[in-house]
N, CA, C and O atoms as CSV, one atom per row, in Angstrom:
chain,resi,resn,atom,element,x,y,z
A,1,UNK,N,N,-29.651,8.722,14.808
A,1,UNK,CA,C,-29.559,9.198,13.446
A,1,UNK,C,C,-28.408,8.513,12.722
A,1,UNK,O,O,-27.394,8.155,13.321
A,2,UNK,N,N,-28.592,8.345,11.447
A,2,UNK,CA,C,-27.580,7.715,10.617
A,2,UNK,C,C,-26.737,8.811,9.955
A,2,UNK,O,O,-27.284,9.741,9.363
A,3,UNK,N,N,-25.411,8.703,10.053
A,3,UNK,CA,C,-24.517,9.713,9.493
A,3,UNK,C,C,-24.208,9.478,8.020
A,3,UNK,O,O,-23.496,10.274,7.407
A,4,UNK,N,N,-24.728,8.406,7.445
A,4,UNK,CA,C,-24.460,8.112,6.044
A,4,UNK,C,C,-25.328,8.970,5.137
A,4,UNK,O,O,-26.470,9.281,5.476
A,5,UNK,N,N,-24.785,9.355,3.976
A,5,UNK,CA,C,-25.612,10.116,3.026
A,5,UNK,C,C,-26.796,9.292,2.541
A,5,UNK,O,O,-26.796,8.065,2.642
A,6,UNK,N,N,-27.788,9.967,2.024
A,6,UNK,CA,C,-28.978,9.288,1.542
A,6,UNK,C,C,-28.624,8.365,0.373
A,6,UNK,O,O,-27.876,8.753,-0.524
A,7,UNK,N,N,-29.155,7.166,0.387
A,7,UNK,CA,C,-28.915,6.201,-0.680
A,7,UNK,C,C,-27.699,5.326,-0.444
A,7,UNK,O,O,-27.398,4.470,-1.276
A,8,UNK,N,N,-26.983,5.510,0.671
A,8,UNK,CA,C,-25.807,4.700,0.990
A,8,UNK,C,C,-26.159,3.814,2.169
A,8,UNK,O,O,-26.616,4.289,3.208
A,9,UNK,N,N,-25.941,2.534,1.995
A,9,UNK,CA,C,-26.247,1.605,3.078
A,9,UNK,C,C,-24.959,1.186,3.777
A,9,UNK,O,O,-23.899,1.186,3.152
A,10,UNK,N,N,-25.022,0.833,5.045
A,10,UNK,CA,C,-23.819,0.374,5.751
A,10,UNK,C,C,-23.357,-0.980,5.211
A,10,UNK,O,O,-24.153,-1.760,4.688
A,11,UNK,N,N,-22.071,-1.239,5.348
A,11,UNK,CA,C,-21.522,-2.507,4.879
A,11,UNK,C,C,-21.907,-3.634,5.822
A,11,UNK,O,O,-22.008,-3.451,7.035
A,12,UNK,N,N,-22.119,-4.800,5.234
A,12,UNK,CA,C,-22.326,-5.979,6.065
A,12,UNK,C,C,-20.972,-6.427,6.586
A,12,UNK,O,O,-19.936,-5.962,6.111
A,13,UNK,N,N,-20.974,-7.328,7.561
A,13,UNK,CA,C,-19.727,-7.829,8.128
A,13,UNK,C,C,-18.878,-8.518,7.056
A,13,UNK,O,O,-17.655,-8.374,7.044
A,14,UNK,N,N,-19.516,-9.257,6.168
A,14,UNK,CA,C,-18.784,-9.958,5.104
A,14,UNK,C,C,-18.160,-8.971,4.118
A,14,UNK,O,O,-17.027,-9.162,3.676
A,15,UNK,N,N,-18.901,-7.917,3.775
A,15,UNK,CA,C,-18.375,-6.904,2.855
A,15,UNK,C,C,-17.207,-6.146,3.481
A,15,UNK,O,O,-16.226,-5.842,2.802
A,16,UNK,N,N,-17.311,-5.845,4.766
A,16,UNK,CA,C,-16.237,-5.144,5.460
A,16,UNK,C,C,-14.982,-6.022,5.518
A,16,UNK,O,O,-13.867,-5.530,5.342
A,17,UNK,N,N,-15.166,-7.301,5.761
A,17,UNK,CA,C,-14.036,-8.234,5.813
A,17,UNK,C,C,-13.364,-8.336,4.445
A,17,UNK,O,O,-12.136,-8.351,4.359
A,18,UNK,N,N,-14.156,-8.406,3.381
A,18,UNK,CA,C,-13.618,-8.467,2.025
A,18,UNK,C,C,-12.869,-7.189,1.688
A,18,UNK,O,O,-11.795,-7.240,1.088
A,19,UNK,N,N,-13.424,-6.041,2.068
A,19,UNK,CA,C,-12.762,-4.760,1.806
A,19,UNK,C,C,-11.436,-4.675,2.559
A,19,UNK,O,O,-10.446,-4.192,2.010
A,20,UNK,N,N,-11.407,-5.135,3.801
A,20,UNK,CA,C,-10.192,-5.121,4.599
A,20,UNK,C,C,-9.106,-5.981,3.955
A,20,UNK,O,O,-7.946,-5.574,3.885
A,21,UNK,N,N,-9.485,-7.174,3.486
A,21,UNK,CA,C,-8.521,-8.060,2.828
A,21,UNK,C,C,-7.972,-7.441,1.545
A,21,UNK,O,O,-6.776,-7.526,1.267
A,22,UNK,N,N,-8.859,-6.818,0.768
A,22,UNK,CA,C,-8.441,-6.174,-0.480
A,22,UNK,C,C,-7.497,-5.003,-0.183
A,22,UNK,O,O,-6.500,-4.819,-0.881
A,23,UNK,N,N,-7.805,-4.222,0.837
A,23,UNK,CA,C,-6.951,-3.091,1.212
A,23,UNK,C,C,-5.578,-3.574,1.668
A,23,UNK,O,O,-4.563,-2.962,1.335
A,24,UNK,N,N,-5.541,-4.651,2.415
A,24,UNK,CA,C,-4.273,-5.215,2.867
A,24,UNK,C,C,-3.452,-5.724,1.685
A,24,UNK,O,O,-2.239,-5.524,1.644
A,25,UNK,N,N,-4.099,-6.376,0.732
A,25,UNK,CA,C,-3.401,-6.871,-0.455
A,25,UNK,C,C,-2.826,-5.716,-1.268
A,25,UNK,O,O,-1.702,-5.806,-1.761
A,26,UNK,N,N,-3.580,-4.640,-1.412
A,26,UNK,CA,C,-3.086,-3.469,-2.147
A,26,UNK,C,C,-1.905,-2.849,-1.410
A,26,UNK,O,O,-0.914,-2.481,-2.041
A,27,UNK,N,N,-1.991,-2.728,-0.097
A,27,UNK,CA,C,-0.904,-2.147,0.689
A,27,UNK,C,C,0.362,-2.992,0.590
A,27,UNK,O,O,1.454,-2.447,0.431
A,28,UNK,N,N,0.234,-4.300,0.679
A,28,UNK,CA,C,1.403,-5.183,0.571
A,28,UNK,C,C,2.021,-5.119,-0.816
A,28,UNK,O,O,3.244,-5.134,-0.950
A,29,UNK,N,N,1.189,-5.047,-1.850
A,29,UNK,CA,C,1.694,-4.939,-3.217
A,29,UNK,C,C,2.433,-3.618,-3.409
A,29,UNK,O,O,3.500,-3.587,-4.022
A,30,UNK,N,N,1.877,-2.542,-2.893
A,30,UNK,CA,C,2.522,-1.243,-2.999
A,30,UNK,C,C,3.860,-1.239,-2.257
A,30,UNK,O,O,4.851,-0.715,-2.766
A,31,UNK,N,N,3.890,-1.814,-1.074
A,31,UNK,CA,C,5.133,-1.913,-0.310
A,31,UNK,C,C,6.189,-2.732,-1.040
A,31,UNK,O,O,7.366,-2.374,-1.044
A,32,UNK,N,N,5.767,-3.832,-1.658
A,32,UNK,CA,C,6.705,-4.666,-2.419
A,32,UNK,C,C,7.261,-3.899,-3.615
A,32,UNK,O,O,8.445,-4.023,-3.928
A,33,UNK,N,N,6.429,-3.112,-4.283
A,33,UNK,CA,C,6.903,-2.307,-5.413
A,33,UNK,C,C,7.902,-1.245,-4.961
A,33,UNK,O,O,8.894,-1.002,-5.648
A,34,UNK,N,N,7.656,-0.620,-3.831
A,34,UNK,CA,C,8.588,0.386,-3.302
A,34,UNK,C,C,9.936,-0.259,-3.021
A,34,UNK,O,O,10.976,0.290,-3.386
A,35,UNK,N,N,9.926,-1.411,-2.380
A,35,UNK,CA,C,11.176,-2.118,-2.082
A,35,UNK,C,C,11.874,-2.539,-3.371
A,35,UNK,O,O,13.093,-2.409,-3.484
A,36,UNK,N,N,11.117,-3.039,-4.339
A,36,UNK,CA,C,11.692,-3.452,-5.616
A,36,UNK,C,C,12.353,-2.274,-6.319
A,36,UNK,O,O,13.480,-2.399,-6.799
A,37,UNK,N,N,11.672,-1.129,-6.390
A,37,UNK,CA,C,12.249,0.044,-7.037
A,37,UNK,C,C,13.496,0.526,-6.310
A,37,UNK,O,O,14.462,0.937,-6.952
A,38,UNK,N,N,13.491,0.482,-4.984
A,38,UNK,CA,C,14.656,0.880,-4.211
A,38,UNK,C,C,15.842,-0.029,-4.517
A,38,UNK,O,O,16.950,0.450,-4.761
A,39,UNK,N,N,15.611,-1.334,-4.505
A,39,UNK,CA,C,16.679,-2.293,-4.769
A,39,UNK,C,C,17.203,-2.130,-6.198
A,39,UNK,O,O,18.413,-2.170,-6.421
A,40,UNK,N,N,16.313,-1.948,-7.155
A,40,UNK,CA,C,16.753,-1.757,-8.536
A,40,UNK,C,C,17.547,-0.462,-8.702
A,40,UNK,O,O,18.515,-0.424,-9.461
A,41,UNK,N,N,17.152,0.581,-8.009
A,41,UNK,CA,C,17.881,1.844,-8.078
A,41,UNK,C,C,19.280,1.689,-7.501
A,41,UNK,O,O,20.249,2.158,-8.097
A,42,UNK,N,N,19.399,1.037,-6.349
A,42,UNK,CA,C,20.707,0.813,-5.737
A,42,UNK,C,C,21.563,-0.076,-6.637
A,42,UNK,O,O,22.764,0.155,-6.774
A,43,UNK,N,N,20.955,-1.086,-7.246
A,43,UNK,CA,C,21.703,-1.974,-8.137
A,43,UNK,C,C,22.208,-1.208,-9.364
A,43,UNK,O,O,23.322,-1.447,-9.831
A,44,UNK,N,N,21.396,-0.296,-9.879
A,44,UNK,CA,C,21.798,0.469,-11.067
A,44,UNK,C,C,22.884,1.496,-10.732
A,44,UNK,O,O,23.845,1.646,-11.487
A,45,UNK,N,N,22.739,2.202,-9.607
A,45,UNK,CA,C,23.703,3.235,-9.227
A,45,UNK,C,C,24.950,2.658,-8.572
A,45,UNK,O,O,25.998,3.303,-8.564
A,46,UNK,N,N,24.851,1.486,-8.038
A,46,UNK,CA,C,25.979,0.855,-7.356
A,46,UNK,C,C,25.897,1.081,-5.860
A,46,UNK,O,O,25.322,2.070,-5.405
A,47,UNK,N,N,26.463,0.180,-5.105
A,47,UNK,CA,C,26.379,0.282,-3.632
A,47,UNK,C,C,27.150,1.460,-3.074
A,47,UNK,O,O,26.880,1.874,-1.947
A,48,UNK,N,N,28.103,2.023,-3.815
A,48,UNK,CA,C,28.898,3.134,-3.299
A,48,UNK,C,C,28.076,4.412,-3.148
A,48,UNK,O,O,28.511,5.340,-2.467
A,49,UNK,N,N,26.903,4.479,-3.767
A,49,UNK,CA,C,26.080,5.682,-3.662
A,49,UNK,C,C,25.648,5.936,-2.216
A,49,UNK,O,O,25.362,7.075,-1.849
A,50,UNK,N,N,25.599,4.897,-1.403
A,50,UNK,CA,C,25.208,5.055,-0.004
A,50,UNK,C,C,26.364,5.546,0.864
A,50,UNK,O,O,26.137,5.961,2.000
A,51,UNK,N,N,27.599,5.510,0.356
A,51,UNK,CA,C,28.769,5.873,1.164
A,51,UNK,C,C,29.356,7.218,0.746
A,51,UNK,O,O,30.502,7.508,1.088
A,52,UNK,N,N,28.622,8.034,0.029
A,52,UNK,CA,C,29.138,9.321,-0.405
A,52,UNK,C,C,28.983,10.342,0.708
A,52,UNK,O,O,28.093,10.205,1.548
A,53,UNK,N,N,29.830,11.363,0.732
A,53,UNK,CA,C,29.666,12.397,1.770
A,53,UNK,C,C,28.432,13.247,1.515
A,53,UNK,O,O,28.060,13.501,0.369
A,54,UNK,N,N,27.813,13.676,2.589
A,54,UNK,CA,C,26.590,14.483,2.455
A,54,UNK,C,C,26.908,15.946,2.469
A,54,UNK,O,O,26.004,16.775,2.368
């Protein structure tokens, strides 16, 4: 039996490969944005913000 809903076909190998590449590109872009925002925040607040008492 097929577990897919009616009207949905399984992906071909080429489509799955393309989807995987697109997902990886999105993940890398998101990671780069997180790092960029972190670096910009530290640059704006100054490096001493990491050495404050908790």
